[in-house]
N, C-alpha and C positions, 0 to 999 in steps of 0.2 A: 301675798302672793309673790314667788321668786320666778325671775326673770334670768334666762340666758342672756350673756353678754357677749357679741363680736369685739375681737380685741386685734386692733393692726399689729404690724411689726414693731412698731414704736410703743405699742403698750395702752394705745388711746381705745376705749372703747367705741365701736361704730354704729353700731344697732343691736336690736334685741330679736328675738323668737323667729318669725318667719324672716325678717329681713337680713339675719344672719344668715340663714340656709342660703336665700337667692345668690347672698355674694359669694357663698362657697361653692355653689353647685357648678360654674364653668369650669372651673381649674377642677375638679374633680371629674370632669365628663371628658376634660383633656388627657388626663392621666391614665385613663383608661386603654385607649387606643396606643398609647406611647408603650405602656406595659405590655401589650400582645406584640408590637411591631418587635419590642427587645426579646421576647422569648422565641418568636418565631426565628428570629435572626440567631439568637444563640442556640436552637436545635438544630437548625440551618449548619451552621458553624461545628458543630459538635457531634455530627453524624457521622459514622466513618464512611469511608470512600474506597472500595478495598476490591479487589478481583480474590475470592475467596480459594478457589479451585478452576485450575483450567485442566479438562481431563481429552487426553490425545491419546490413541493409541500408540506405544513408542515403536514398534514392528508390526506390520500386518502381514501376516503368512500368505503362500503360495494359496491359490483358490480360493482366497477370503477378497469379495470385490467391493463389500459396503462396509463403511466404517461409523461409529457413531462419534461427534466431537460434543462437547458440553463446556460453555464457561460461568462459571455462578459467581454470583457476587453479592455485595452488602452495599447497595448504592443507590443514588436518588439521581440517575445520569438520563441526559438527554436523547445520546447519540453511542450506539455499539457498532464495533466493525472485527470483521474476520479477515485474516489477511493469509495469504500464502507468500513466505518471501515478501518483498514490494507490490505482489498485487492483490487489491481487495477482491474475495468473492461473494460477500454478504455482510447486509448493512440490516439494522433492526433502530427504528426511531420512534418510540412511544408517541401516539399520538399523534402521527402522520397517517396519508391516507394515500396507497398503502403505507403500513407500518415496517415492512420486508421488503425486501430487494435483492437479488442473485444476481452475479457475474459469471461468465463462462472463464475457468481457467486450465491450461492444459495438463492432463494428468486425472482429471475428476469428472466425469461423464455426466454427474446428475449433482446438484447441492438440492436437499431437501428439507425444510423445516420441521421439525417434529413439534417443538414449542420454543418460545421466546416471553417472559413475563417477567415481573420483577423481583424473582431471583435467579434465574438463569435462562441460559440461551442454549437449546440444544439443536444440532442438525444431525443429517444422514448423508456423507459422502458415499456417490455411488459410482459403479461402473470405474472403478481405480487401476490405473496403471502405474508402472513404474517411476512414471514424469510426477506423480503424486507424493514421492520422498519430498522431503522438506521441512523447512521452520513454519509453523502455523502460530497465529499471534491473535489474541483475542483483547479489542481496545476498548474502555468504555470512558466518555467524557461529558463534562456537564458544561454547555455552552453560553449558559446566565449565570449571572451572579449567585453564589460563589462559584468561581470556576474551577474545575477540578478535572484530573486524567489520571489514567491508571491503563497498565498493561502488563500482560505476561504472555509468554511465549512455551512452548513445547514442539518437539522434533519427533517426527513420524517418518519411518522408512517401511517404503513398502518392497517386497521380494516376488520375485517369480511370475510376475504378471507380463511376459512377452507377448509381443505382437507384434504384425508384421511393420514395416516401415516403408512409406513412400519415397519416391526418388526426388531430391530437392538439390537442385542444380542453380548455376548462373550468379549465384549470390561472389563479389566481388571480395578478396579480403581484407580492402580497406576504402573508406569514403571520404572525401573532404566536403566542404559547405557546400549544399546546393547541387552536390553529385546525384544521380538518379540511382537509385536501389533497385536491382530489377531481378527477379528469380522467378524459377518455375518447378511447377511439382505435378508430380506424376504418380495419380492414385489408381485404385481398383477403379475399374469401369463403372462400379455401381456407387460409389463412393462421393461423399461433397468433400469438397475442400475449402477447408477454413484457416485463414492465416492469423500468425500471433509475431507479434513485437513485442520482444520483453515479456512474455506471458501475456499480455492482452490482446483478445482478439480485435482484428481491423475486420468490423462489422460490415462495412461496404462491400470487403473482397469476397465476401462469401460466395462459394459456388464459383471460382472464378480460378481455372489451372496457374495463372501468373499473377505475379505481382509488381506493381510499379510506385514507388514512393520516393520524395524527394529527401534528399540527406538532410539532417539538420544536427547542430552539437547537440539540441535537446534531448533526443532519443538515443544517445550512448551513453552509458552508463559504468559506474566505477573507477578504478584504476589500474592499469591504463584503460581508456574509455573503449567499450564495446557494446556492439546492438546484437541482440540474439532475435535472429529469424525462425519462424517454426512454423511448417505447414504440418498438418494434421487432416486426417480422412475419418468422415463419419457414416456410419451405414445405420439408418432407422433411429438418426439423433442420438447415435452413441458413439464414442472414439473408436476407433479399429486400429489405428496406426498412427504415427507421428515421427517427425524427421526435424532435427534443427542446424543452425549452423552459424557461425559467430564472425563479427567484420569488425575491423580496428576503425578509430577515427583518426585522420591525416590532421594533424594539428599546423596549422600555414607556417608558423614560428619556427617549428621543429622540420617541417620539410626545408624550407629554406636553407636552415643548417646545413641539413644532409645533404643538399644540393650544391653548396658551396664547399662542404667537404669529398662529395664525391668529385667536383672540380678541382680540388688541390691533389687528391688521387691522381688524377688524370692526367695533371701538369707535371706532378712529381715523375708518373710512368715514363712521360713523353720525353722530358730530360733527361731521364737513367739512360733510355732507349738512344738519345739524342750522342750521350758521352759514351755510350758503348761503342757506339758506329765510328765516331771520332778515334778512339783508341785503337781501333781494328784496323782502320784506314791507315794512322799512321805506325802500326806495325808491319802493315804490307809494305809500305814505303821504305821503312827501313831495312 
């Protein structure tokens, strides 16, 4: 009878038959999970993470108040965001409860979900006005290893959606740190007033005809820094009119420089006048 022998790495026979199998089994059992993990990691790394199409109308003609936008992708993401300019208006997080959430933006009266899934996210934007013109962006990201991010943008221009504009007044041309930003909005008698700063609604001010907020450098955007204040009037939940104004940020350092420069100019003017008066007196006395 022939017996199979186990041989160690040094070439020494260490057992036969079942003993050999018993010694080999633990290593084999550990190998399979490692292979599975390697295969999963390889699949995660090699899978594409792309936005394949971003469908946004380039031009919205007069009379069209609703449009559909769509973001198509080939990606295993954990979060999708829609933006207009810097302002987010829709979020999709697979597996969360709820998995979708929308945010108000000026120019778009309604944001409706058509469908969001593993291949595409499609929305309907309704009650559009000319303020809906702008750059639209779809972002997808994976916030767990392996971390990934992809974005794509498209511009939409909305024509001929004129509406009445409420009266916005009281906003100063510039503000410094901790100044009070105050404004007043007069809309139609049956309208609800809503306030926006840099395109994002101040929800606690909804229904109030006046806005009051403390100035901070954090709310001034761009170069030079400006803040955009908008009042909008809504009827039956739909935007019917809006007006916006901008204010500049006062840099304390530049403000001091301007004050010193103004003082120097004033001193120069006083000196020039004094010299002119002295010369005039000398001329009269002569």
